[in-house]
PAKOLPA-843736 format. One record per atom (N, C-alpha, C): residue in one letter; z, x, y. Coordinates in steps of 0.05 Angstrom, whole numbers, plus 5000, padded with zeros to 4 digits. Layout:
BEGIN
AZXY...
***
This chain:
BEGIN
M105366895942M107167085955M109666955966I109466715977I111666585991I111766295983Y114266185981Y114665905973Y116765785991W116465525997W118665366008W120665325985F123165295992F125165245971F124565005954E123464795966E122964545951E120764575931E119264795932E117164855912E118265005888L120765075888L121965245868L123965105850G124365225826G126365135807G127265365790R129065315771R130165535755R127965685740E125665545734E123565665719E122165885735H122765905761H121566115778H123366365781N125366385764N127266615766N125766885768D123766925750D122467185749D120267205771V119766995785V117766995806V118967065833V121266945839V122566985866V125367095865G126467135840G129267225838G131166985835K133467045824K135266835816K136366665839K137066805861K138166655884K136166455895C133666545899C131566365909C130966135890A130866195864A130365995844A132565785844N135065885847N137365705848N137365525872L136565635895L136365475920L134265255916G132065325903G130065125897G131064905879Q132464985857Q133564795838Q135564615852M137264725869M139264565884M137864365902T135664445914T134164265932T133064035915R131864105892R130763895873R132963695865M135463795862M137663625853M138663445875G137663485899G138563315921G140863425937L141763675931L143863795946L142863865974A144663855993A143863926021A143764226024V141364336021V140864626023V139564676050P140464876065P139064936090P136064996085P134264886101P131464926096P130765226099G128765306083G127965586085G125765646065F125165906062F122965996044F123766246030A122166316010A122766545993A120366725990L120866985993L118867185987L118967255958S116767255944S116767305915S116967615910L117467685885L117467965878L114668085882E112667915879E109868005883E109468095912A110867975931A110568065959A111568355961Y113868415948Y114868685949Y112868875935R111768795913R109868965898R107369025916L106468825930L104168865948L104869065970F107269035981F108269216002F108269505993V109469565969V109669845961V106969955951K105169775941K102569865932K100769935956E100469745974E098569785996E099569996016S102170036018S103270246036S103270516024G102670535998G102770795984G105570865974L107470695979L110270755972L110670785941A109270615926A109770615897A109370895885V107271025893V106671295882V108671495894E109171485920E110871675934E113771665923M114771425919M117571395909M117771495880E115871435864E115871525836E115871835835K114171955851K113972255851K116672375861Y117872245881Y120372355891Y122572345870V122772115856V124872085836V124472275812Q121972325805Q121372495782Q122372785786K122672865811K123673135817K126473185807F127972965804F130872995797F131273015767G129272945751G129572955722G131472745712D132972805691D134972625679D137372595697L138072355705L140172305724L142872235711K142872195685K145372125672K147472335676G149872255684G152072435688G152072575715Q150072515732Q149972635759Q152172525776G152972675796G155072585814G154072425837I155872315853I155172125874I153572265896T153872525899T152372665920T149272635915V148472665890V145572635884V144672345890F146272155882F145571875886F145471805916D147271925932D147271885961D144671995973E143872235964E141472355975E138972195968M138872105943M136571935935M136471675951S138871555954S138971305968S137971335997K138971536010K138171576038K135171616041T133971776023T131071826025T129471586018L130071445995L128571215986L128670986006R131070936017R131370716036R129870786062S129871036070S128471106094S125371076090M124471136066M121571106060M120770816064I122370636053I121670346054I121870236083E124070306096E124670186123E122770296144S121570526140S119870646160S116970566157R116270436135R113470366129R112870096140E110370056150E109469796160E108869606138I109569356141I108769146122I105869096126P104269096104P101369046107P100668796123G098568816138G097868596157G097668326145S096468296122S096068036109S098767916102L100568076091L103267986083L104967916108K104768086128K106268036153K105367766165T102767716165T101767466176T102967226160Q103067246134Q104167026118Q107066986123I108667196125I111567176130I112067036157L110667136177L111067026204L109966736206G107866676190G106866406189G108966206179Y110366286157Y112466116147Y114766096166Y115466306180Y117666306200Y116866106223K114366116231K113565936252K113565646242D112765606217D112865336206D115765236204L117665416196L120465336195L121465266223S120565416243S121265356271S120365076279R117865006271R116764736277R118264526262R118964576237R120464376221R123164316234L124464526245L127164496256L127064406286G124764446299G124664396327G126164596344I126364846333I127865056346I126065306348D125965426372D124465676374D126065906362D124766076347D126066306335D128866236322P128866056302P131365966291P132866206277A135466196278A137166396265A136966346234V136466556219V136266536190V138066756178S138666736153S139766956138S137567066120V137767326115V135767466099V137267586075R136867456051R138567516028R136967626005S138167815991S136867935967S136967735944A134867755927A134667585903A133467735880G135167855863G134267995840G133867795817T132467885796T132067705773T134567695755E136367885758E138967875744E141167855765S143367715758S145667695776S147167965777R147268075801R148868325806R150368285832P152468125832P153868055857P154768315872G154268315898G155068535914G153468785912M151368795895M149769035891M147869075914F146568865924F144568885944F145568765970E143868765991E144968706017E143868436028T145368326047T144768076061T145068126091Y143367996106Y143468016136Y143667736148L145567706165L146167436177L145267426206N144767166214N144067116242N141767276252V139567276237V137167416244V135367236260R134467326283R132867156301R130367316310G128067176310G125667286321G124067436300Q121467456306Q119567566287Q120167856280E120668016300E121168306296E123668356279Q125868216286Q128268246270Q127868156241L126367936238L125967836211L124468036193L122368146203L120868346188L122468596182E124068676202E125868916198E127868866176K129068626176K131168566157K130068516129V127568416127V126268386101V126068666088K125168856104K124869136093K127569246085K129569186101K132269286094K133369166068V132768916063V133568796038V132068926015W129468956018W127969105997W129169375992A129869516014A130869786011A133669795998S135069566000S137769555988S137769575958A135369555945A135169605916A135869895910Y135970065931Y136470345928Y139070445942T141070275943T143670365952T144670565931S146570735939S147770935920S148870785895R150070565900R151270415878R149170315858A146970205870A144870095853A143470315837I142970545850I141770775835I143570875813A146170895819A148070995799A148270795775F148170545781F148270335760F145870375741R143470395753R141070425736R141070685721A141870905734A141971165720A143871165696N146171045700N148171045679N147570855656K145870655663K145070465642K142470555628G141270765638G138770855627G136370695635F136670545657F134470385668F132770555686P130170485690P128470635709P129670625737I129770855751I130870855779I129170685797I126470705794I124670535810I124570265796G126570105801G126769835789G128069645808D128969415797D130269215813D128569125837E126169045831E124468925852E125868665861L125968635887L127568405898L125868195911G126567945905G125567725921G127367705946V126567545965V128167515990V128367215997A130867126000A131366846008A131766846039I130366666052I130566646082I131266356090P133766276087P134566006096P135566006125K135365776137K136565736164K139565786162M140665916182M143465956184M144865686191V147165646178V148865416185V150765506206N151065346228N152965416249N155765326239A156865496222A159165416206A161765406221R163065176220R165865156229R167665286209A167065226183A168565336161A166665366137S167365546119S165765606095S167565666072G166465656048G168165726025G166665735999I168265775978I167265775951I168665565934T167365475914T168465275896T167765345867F169865335850F169465375822F170065105808T168265025789T168764785774T170264845748V171365085746V173065165723V174865395734D177265415724D178965635732D177865885720P176966085735P175766315724P177666495708V180266455712V182266615698V183166485672T183766225673T184866085649T182765935633A180465885645A178265725633A178965425632D180965335647D181665055649D179464915665D177964735652D175764595665D176464315674S179064255676S179863995685S180363985715K180164215728K180664235757K178364375771I178164315797I176264445814I177764605835L177164865838L178565035856L176765095881L178065085905L176665145930L178165355945E176765535957E177865725977E176165706002A177465716025A175965676050A177165836073N175465886093N176366016117N174765916141W175665966165W174065906188W171566076188G169465986201G167066146205G165266156181L163966386178L161966426157L163166496131G161566456109G162666486082G163466766074E162366966088E163067246081E166067286086G167367116102G170267136106G171867056083V170566926063V171966846039V171067026016V168467066013V167367215991V168367495990S168767626013S169667896014S172567936004G174167716005G176967735996G178667896014A177767956039A179268136056A181468006072E181467746074E183467606090E184667376074S187067296082S188367066070S186666816077V186366636057V184766396061V186266156052D185165916058D186265666048D185365626019G187165506003G186465455975G187265165967F185565035951F186064765943F185264725914V186664545900V186064475872V185564175872V183364095860V182663805857V182463735828D183763525820D183463425793D180663315789K179363405768K176563335765K176163045757E178062925744E177862655735E178562455758S180962485770S181962305790S180862365818M179862605822M178962695848M181262695869E183662765860E185962785877E186563075882I187463145906I188363415912I191063455900T191263635880T193863675866T195463925875A194164105889A195564335900A194064435924R195564545943R194364655967R195964875978H194565065991H195965286005H194365346030V195665336053V194365406078V195065696085G193065866083G193466156088G193766216117S194866446123S194966546151S192366686157K190566536168K187766626172K187466766199V188267016200V188167156226V185467266233K183667296213K180967396217K178867206204C176567196215C174367056203C171667186211V169567116198V166967236204V165367026221V164367126244V162966946263V160367076271Y158566906283Y156167016295Y156767216317T155067426319T155067596342T152267586354K151867736376K149267726389K147067806369E147568006353E145668086332E147168116306G147167896290G148467906264G151067756263A153067866249A155667736246A157667946242D160267886249D162368076246D165067936245W167068086238W169767976238W170767936266A172367716270A173467656296A176267536292D177967546313D180567436311D180467126312V182067006295V182366706295V184366636317P183766446335P185666366355P188366286342E190466356354E193166316342E193666026333P192965826349P193465546340P192065476314M189865616308M188265546284M188965706259Q190665906263Q191266096241Q192665956217N194465776223N196065646202N195465356199M193065266207M192264996201M189964996182P189664786165P187464786145P184764786160C182864946149C180264966162C178364746153I179064596132I177564356124I179464126119S178363886123S180063646120S180063556091D181963376085D182163266057D179563126050E178362986070E175862836065E173663036057E173563266070E171563466064E172163596037I174663646031I175463756005I174463575982I174963325984I174163135963I171163115960E169763115982E166763105981E165663355968I166763595975I165863845963I166363835933A168663735925A169363715896A167463525882K166863305894K165063105881K162263225877V161163355897V158563475895V158563695874A160663855874A160864075855A160963975826K162463755822K162663635795K159863535786S158463405805S155763305799S153863535792A154063755807A152363985802A152964105774E155464115767E156264215741E154964045718Q155063785722Q153863605702Q150863645700S149563665724S146663695724S145663955712L147264165717L146464435708L147564515681G149264335670G150064375642G152164595638G153864645658G155964845655G157464895680P159865025678P161565075701P160065245722Q160565175748Q159065305770Q160965455789D159865665801D161165815822D159365765846M160365615866M158565515888M159565605915E157665645934E158365705961E157365485980W158865426000W158265206018W159165276047A158165116066A158965146094A158964866107V160764836127V160964586142V159964646170D157764516177D156364556203D157864416225Q158764566245Q160364446267Q158664266286D155964286283D154264126301D153663846290L154463796265L153763536252L156263386244E155863126240E158162956232E158262946201F160762916191F161162886162F159762626153P158462616129P158262826109P155762996112K154162946133K151663096136K152163386144S154663446151S155463716159S155763906136L155863806111L156363986088L153764086077F153464356076F151064486065F151864666041W150064686022W150564855998W148765095999L149965335996L148565586001L147865725975Q149365675953Q148765815928Q150365685906T149165695882T150665625858T149765805836R151665885818R151066045795R153065985774P152466045748P154365985727P156966145733A159266005730A161866125735A162566315712K163566545719K164466745699K167366685693V168066665668V170766595660V171866825644A174166925653A175367165639A176667085613A177966855612A179366775587A177966535574K178366505549K177066285534K179166075526K181666155525K183765965516K184465775539K184365525533K185065325554K188065265553V189265255577V192165205579V192464915589S194964815587S195464545596S195264535626A194764285636A194464255664A197064335679T199364275668T201864345680T202164645683S201564785661S201765085661S199765195680H197465075681H195265165698H196165155727I197164925736I197964895764I200265085771A202265105753A204565275758A203665565761D201865655743D200865925744D199165975769L197565775776L195865795799L197465815825I199465655827I201065655852I202565925854A203766005831A205366245831A203766495836K201466515823K199966765823K197666775844K196466545850K194066545867K194666455895F196066225898F196366115924F199166165936G201166205919G203866265929G205366035940G204465785936G205965555946G204365305946V205665075952V204264825953V203764745982
***
């Protein structure tokens, strides 16, 4: 039902979901991954079976008949009902005991009472942005509540519409759940070991912002951008964005906050950190046999290089196949993406 990350690898994709399997693979590779554990898809199946949800949800969906071509109102109604069913049901006692047992063990490993964790969805197929993640979750009650909310996020309006329009079963997308320790992030970001627009694989691209990684992934605010030459490991282009907002911890969860004015126009990561991130990303690309799209965070409580943690890696999606020259690449990158050196 439940695994520590170090027990997992890519071969467990269909057991715990892609995100959990990747975290396990990264741990095996020696990357600094925050410690944590994964709930398998079987844990979700046990939950819906023993709670009676499996039968109830199927009967509810069958009332709607063929959903192809239906409008968003129908999907919204289904989403509200299905998610409420899941979130209102108790997790079976045996499974609850196992989840809380692992959380207590994580607490002992870290030497922290009720450590802050993130609770992240892990489907067997990559569907970025389709399901939900909860940050800065503390305590047994919050953990169990957020696990159910992640399971329920398989039934967002968007997810239901996707399955209906693809002809997939509506009662699908069973989710694994990744539960890693939260990094007390000074700064976070994403790294591509290939330019996703031009397919130039001679450079490594970084984007970063203060605080938690959602401040970069969402694309909602201006961020810092850097280009590193993959061969020489030199920073060949940089742009310091006007970072007026970032995502930070709140009492319960995380939210956008104002960046103090003195920090808005200064780089959120040092050159030393940029080069280390690029080196690790290059090594990961070689180990995994292809360009990577990676997420990382710099812990403000630790000294470099122990402060760098890796939160996710997945194959990078490349829009174009034609490779351009390095000169054209940098010129286009600066003009279109970063707006300056």
